[in-house]
C-alpha positions as a Markdown table, in Angstrom:
| # | Residue | x | y | z |
|---|---|---|---|---|
| 1 | Met | -8.4 | -124.8 | -54.2 |
| 2 | Phe | -12.0 | -123.9 | -55.2 |
| 3 | Ile | -11.6 | -120.3 | -54.2 |
| 4 | Ser | -8.6 | -119.7 | -56.4 |
| 5 | Ile | -10.2 | -121.2 | -59.5 |
| 6 | Ala | -13.9 | -120.5 | -58.8 |
| 7 | Gly | -14.5 | -118.4 | -61.9 |
| 8 | Thr | -13.2 | -121.1 | -64.3 |
| 9 | Ser | -14.5 | -124.3 | -65.7 |
| 10 | Arg | -11.5 | -126.0 | -64.0 |
| 11 | Ala | -13.3 | -125.4 | -60.7 |
| 12 | Glu | -16.3 | -127.5 | -61.8 |
| 13 | Glu | -13.9 | -130.3 | -62.9 |
| 14 | Ala | -12.0 | -130.1 | -59.6 |
| 15 | Gly | -15.2 | -130.1 | -57.6 |
| 16 | Glu | -16.6 | -133.1 | -59.3 |
| 17 | Ala | -13.3 | -135.0 | -58.9 |
| 18 | Tyr | -13.4 | -134.1 | -55.2 |
| 19 | Ile | -16.9 | -135.5 | -54.9 |
| 20 | Arg | -15.9 | -138.7 | -56.6 |
| 21 | Glu | -12.9 | -139.1 | -54.3 |
| 22 | Arg | -14.7 | -138.2 | -51.0 |
| 23 | Pro | -18.5 | -138.7 | -51.5 |
| 24 | Gly | -20.6 | -137.4 | -48.7 |
| 25 | Thr | -17.8 | -135.6 | -46.9 |
| 26 | Lys | -18.7 | -132.2 | -45.3 |
| 27 | Tyr | -16.2 | -130.2 | -47.4 |
| 28 | Ala | -17.1 | -132.0 | -50.7 |
| 29 | Leu | -20.8 | -131.2 | -50.1 |
| 30 | Gly | -20.2 | -127.7 | -48.8 |
| 31 | Phe | -17.9 | -126.6 | -51.6 |
| 32 | Arg | -19.8 | -128.3 | -54.4 |
| 33 | Pro | -22.2 | -125.4 | -54.9 |
| 34 | Leu | -19.3 | -122.9 | -55.1 |
| 35 | Pro | -18.3 | -122.9 | -58.8 |
| 36 | Pro | -21.7 | -122.6 | -60.5 |
| 37 | Pro | -22.6 | -119.0 | -59.3 |
| 38 | Tyr | -19.2 | -117.8 | -60.4 |
| 39 | Ile | -19.6 | -119.2 | -63.9 |
| 40 | Gly | -23.2 | -118.1 | -64.1 |
| 41 | Asp | -25.1 | -121.4 | -63.7 |
| 42 | Leu | -27.5 | -120.3 | -60.9 |
| 43 | Asp | -29.9 | -123.2 | -61.5 |
| 44 | Leu | -27.0 | -125.8 | -61.0 |
| 45 | Ala | -25.9 | -123.8 | -57.9 |
| 46 | Glu | -29.5 | -124.0 | -56.5 |
| 47 | Glu | -29.7 | -127.7 | -57.2 |
| 48 | Arg | -26.4 | -128.4 | -55.4 |
| 49 | Leu | -27.2 | -126.1 | -52.6 |
| 50 | Ala | -30.4 | -127.9 | -51.9 |
| 51 | Thr | -28.5 | -131.2 | -51.6 |
| 52 | Ala | -26.0 | -129.5 | -49.3 |
| 53 | Leu | -28.7 | -128.0 | -47.1 |
| 54 | Glu | -30.5 | -131.3 | -46.9 |
| 55 | Gln | -27.4 | -133.2 | -45.9 |
| 56 | Leu | -25.5 | -130.5 | -43.8 |
| 57 | Gly | -28.3 | -128.2 | -42.6 |
| 58 | Asp | -27.2 | -124.9 | -41.2 |
| 59 | Glu | -23.5 | -125.5 | -41.8 |
| 60 | Pro | -21.9 | -122.0 | -42.0 |
| 61 | Leu | -20.3 | -122.6 | -45.4 |
| 62 | Val | -23.7 | -123.7 | -46.8 |
| 63 | Ile | -25.4 | -120.6 | -45.4 |
| 64 | Ser | -22.7 | -118.4 | -47.0 |
| 65 | Met | -23.3 | -120.2 | -50.4 |
| 66 | Gln | -27.0 | -119.7 | -50.0 |
| 67 | Gly | -26.4 | -116.0 | -49.5 |
| 68 | Met | -24.1 | -115.9 | -52.5 |
| 69 | Leu | -26.8 | -117.5 | -54.7 |
| 70 | His | -29.5 | -115.0 | -53.5 |
| 71 | Ala | -27.1 | -112.1 | -54.1 |
| 72 | Arg | -26.3 | -113.4 | -57.7 |
| 73 | Arg | -30.1 | -113.5 | -58.3 |
| 74 | Asn | -30.4 | -109.9 | -57.0 |
| 75 | Gln | -32.4 | -111.0 | -54.0 |
| 76 | Ser | -30.9 | -108.7 | -51.5 |
| 77 | Gly | -33.3 | -109.4 | -48.6 |
| 78 | Pro | -32.7 | -113.1 | -48.5 |
| 79 | Ala | -28.9 | -112.6 | -49.1 |
| 80 | Val | -28.6 | -110.2 | -46.2 |
| 81 | Glu | -30.7 | -112.6 | -44.0 |
| 82 | Cys | -28.1 | -115.3 | -44.8 |
| 83 | Val | -25.3 | -112.9 | -43.8 |
| 84 | Arg | -27.2 | -112.2 | -40.5 |
| 85 | Lys | -27.5 | -116.0 | -39.8 |
| 86 | Arg | -23.8 | -116.4 | -40.8 |
| 87 | Ser | -22.6 | -113.5 | -38.6 |
| 88 | Asn | -22.7 | -115.0 | -35.2 |
| 89 | Pro | -20.4 | -114.5 | -32.2 |
| 90 | Thr | -19.2 | -118.1 | -32.2 |
| 91 | Tyr | -18.0 | -118.4 | -35.7 |
| 92 | Ser | -18.0 | -115.9 | -38.6 |
| 93 | His | -15.7 | -116.3 | -41.6 |
| 94 | Ala | -15.2 | -112.7 | -42.8 |
| 95 | Ser | -14.3 | -113.6 | -46.4 |
| 96 | Glu | -17.5 | -115.7 | -46.9 |
| 97 | Ile | -19.6 | -112.8 | -45.7 |
| 98 | Ala | -17.6 | -110.3 | -47.8 |
| 99 | Val | -18.3 | -112.3 | -50.9 |
| 100 | Val | -22.0 | -112.0 | -50.4 |
| 101 | Tyr | -21.8 | -108.2 | -50.0 |
| 102 | Ala | -19.5 | -108.0 | -53.0 |
| 103 | Ala | -22.1 | -109.9 | -55.1 |
| 104 | Leu | -24.7 | -107.5 | -53.9 |
| 105 | Gly | -22.6 | -104.6 | -55.1 |
| 106 | Asp | -22.1 | -103.3 | -51.5 |
| 107 | Lys | -18.3 | -102.7 | -51.7 |
| 108 | Asp | -18.2 | -100.8 | -48.4 |
| 109 | Gln | -19.7 | -103.7 | -46.4 |
| 110 | Ala | -17.5 | -106.2 | -48.3 |
| 111 | Met | -14.4 | -104.2 | -47.4 |
| 112 | Asn | -15.5 | -103.8 | -43.8 |
| 113 | Trp | -15.8 | -107.6 | -43.5 |
| 114 | Leu | -12.5 | -108.2 | -45.1 |
| 115 | Glu | -10.9 | -105.8 | -42.7 |
| 116 | Lys | -12.5 | -107.5 | -39.8 |
| 117 | Gly | -11.2 | -110.9 | -40.8 |
| 118 | Tyr | -7.8 | -109.8 | -42.1 |
| 119 | Pro | -6.4 | -106.9 | -40.1 |
| 120 | Leu | -3.3 | -106.6 | -42.2 |
| 121 | Arg | -2.8 | -102.8 | -41.7 |
| 122 | Ser | -0.9 | -103.4 | -38.5 |
| 123 | Asp | 1.4 | -106.0 | -40.2 |
| 124 | Ala | 4.8 | -104.5 | -41.3 |
| 125 | Arg | 4.8 | -106.7 | -44.3 |
| 126 | Phe | 1.5 | -105.2 | -45.5 |
| 127 | Glu | 2.9 | -101.7 | -45.1 |
| 128 | Asn | 6.0 | -102.7 | -47.0 |
| 129 | Leu | 3.9 | -104.1 | -49.8 |
| 130 | Val | 1.8 | -101.0 | -50.0 |
| 131 | Arg | 4.9 | -98.9 | -50.2 |
| 132 | Arg | 6.6 | -101.1 | -52.9 |
| 133 | Ile | 3.6 | -101.1 | -55.2 |
| 134 | Gly | 3.0 | -97.4 | -54.7 |
| 135 | Leu | -0.5 | -97.4 | -53.3 |
| 136 | Pro | -1.6 | -94.3 | -51.4 |
| 137 | Arg | -1.9 | -94.8 | -47.6 |
């Protein structure tokens, strides 16, 4: 839900409603920092991220959000360090890593991670979609 409306004020409203309904849950705390960077409120994002880090520690989603905040602040070194921490053999969510690279303006790395996480090219439905909308192959 948050991902689909992250760039809107509705995301903030939805996030706060989720916190009220499920205070202290892992997902409420983990997703709460998500809307502010997309709507440009980096100070609010940092405040919420600090709470999430304090309560959830090195939870992968929180590390991804930390990387996103660094990227939005043009702090490429710390952002890439978060990606490094997040990119582990036991659990890497490609879209979360791709978002950090996209925020850094590194489209190639963002696309590489999306392709790792979502290998659609081998899916016949993807090929059909590409053909129907007229994209070059």
